C-alpha positions as CSV (number, residue, x, y, z in Angstrom):
1,M,-63.5,98.4,-39.8
2,T,-66.5,96.8,-38.3
3,E,-66.4,97.9,-34.6
4,I,-68.8,95.1,-33.6
5,M,-66.4,92.4,-35.1
6,F,-63.4,94.0,-33.2
7,Q,-65.4,93.7,-30.0
8,K,-66.1,90.0,-30.7
9,V,-62.5,89.3,-31.5
10,V,-61.4,90.7,-28.2
11,K,-64.0,89.0,-26.1
12,N,-63.6,85.6,-27.9
13,Y,-59.8,85.5,-27.5
14,R,-60.2,86.5,-23.8
15,E,-62.9,83.9,-23.1
16,R,-61.0,81.1,-25.0
17,A,-58.0,81.9,-22.9
18,G,-60.1,81.6,-19.8
19,L,-58.9,84.9,-18.4
20,S,-60.4,87.8,-16.6
21,L,-60.2,91.3,-18.0
22,R,-57.2,91.9,-15.7
23,G,-55.6,88.5,-16.6
24,F,-56.0,89.1,-20.3
25,A,-54.4,92.5,-20.1
26,E,-51.4,91.0,-18.0
27,A,-51.0,88.3,-20.5
28,L,-50.8,90.7,-23.4
29,N,-48.4,93.0,-21.4
30,E,-46.2,90.1,-20.2
31,K,-43.2,90.7,-22.5
32,L,-43.9,94.2,-23.9
33,I,-41.4,96.9,-23.3
34,N,-42.6,100.1,-25.0
35,T,-46.4,99.8,-24.5
36,D,-49.1,98.2,-22.4
37,V,-52.8,97.9,-22.1
38,S,-55.0,98.0,-19.0
39,H,-57.9,95.8,-18.0
40,T,-60.1,99.0,-18.3
41,T,-59.0,99.3,-22.0
42,I,-59.8,95.7,-22.5
43,S,-63.3,96.2,-21.1
44,T,-63.8,99.3,-23.3
45,W,-62.8,97.3,-26.3
46,E,-65.3,94.6,-25.5
47,S,-68.2,96.9,-24.7
48,K,-68.0,100.0,-26.9
49,P,-67.8,100.2,-30.8
50,I,-64.5,102.1,-31.0
51,E,-61.2,101.7,-32.9
52,P,-58.0,101.9,-30.8
53,N,-56.1,105.2,-31.7
54,D,-52.7,103.6,-31.5
55,L,-52.0,100.5,-33.5
56,R,-48.4,100.3,-32.4
57,F,-49.6,98.0,-29.4
58,F,-50.8,95.4,-31.8
59,F,-47.7,95.7,-34.0
60,E,-45.6,95.1,-30.9
61,I,-47.6,92.1,-29.9
62,I,-47.1,90.6,-33.4
63,A,-43.3,91.1,-33.1
64,T,-43.0,89.9,-29.6
65,Y,-45.2,86.7,-29.3
66,E,-45.5,83.5,-31.3
67,D,-48.7,82.2,-29.6
68,W,-52.4,83.0,-29.3
69,R,-51.4,86.6,-28.6
70,R,-49.9,87.1,-32.0
71,A,-53.0,85.5,-33.6
72,F,-55.2,88.0,-31.4
73,A,-53.2,91.0,-32.7
74,V,-53.4,89.8,-36.4
75,D,-57.2,89.2,-36.2
76,C,-57.7,92.7,-34.6
77,F,-55.5,94.3,-37.2
78,C,-57.5,92.5,-40.0
79,E,-60.6,93.9,-38.5
80,F,-59.2,97.4,-38.5
81,H,-58.7,97.2,-42.2
82,A,-61.6,95.0,-43.2
83,D,-63.4,97.9,-45.0
84,A,-60.2,99.0,-46.8
85,T,-60.4,96.2,-49.4
C-alpha cells in the first residue's frame, strides 16, 4: 500500500463532500451497525502514513451504501492492496 495515496484518498473524498472531519465521520457512520469511525480517526488517516488495522469497516461501507461512500471504501481498499499486484 502507498500510505500517501491512502491519505490523499481520504482527504479528497472529505473535501469533495464539503464536510468537516466530524461531518465526514458522521456521514460514514450514518447507517453502520457493527462498527464506526471517529473524526479523530479520519484526522489520523489524513495526516499520518498508516494503514488501518481493521478493514471490516470498509467492507461494511461497501455492503451498506450505494453512493460516494461505497466509492470511497473501494478506493481505500484498492490503495491497501496496490502493492500486492
